[in-house]
Residue, then its C-alpha position, 0 to 999 in steps of 0.5 A: m164193398y163192405k170190407f171195412l166192416e171186417e176191420a178190427a178196432a185196432d186198425c182204426m183206433t187212435r194210438s196216442v190217447k189224449t185225455v181230459t179231466r172233469d174240471l176242464t172248462m168248455r172253452t179249453l175243451l173247444l180249443l182241444f177239439e179244434r187243435d187235435d181234430f178229435n170227436a171225443y176224449p176219455v175223461v179220467e180221474g186219477a188212473y181211471a177212465v170215468g167217462l167220455v166227452t164228445k163234440l155232441d156233448f159240447l154242443k148240447c150245452f148250448a141247446f135250450s129247451p123250454 
């Protein structure tokens, strides 16, 4: 029943990684989420990963708090 808990990350990961940069607009990010059906993208600067942007991060941009 819980056999999936014994799988390795390599069995589930995306092998053709798509990345974004810090200067990507939210509109373009939305289009990428829709096109690729990904939940997150690594954010790169040069040859280094500097973060991760997720669909939840995207949605947080529209949350207003008093």
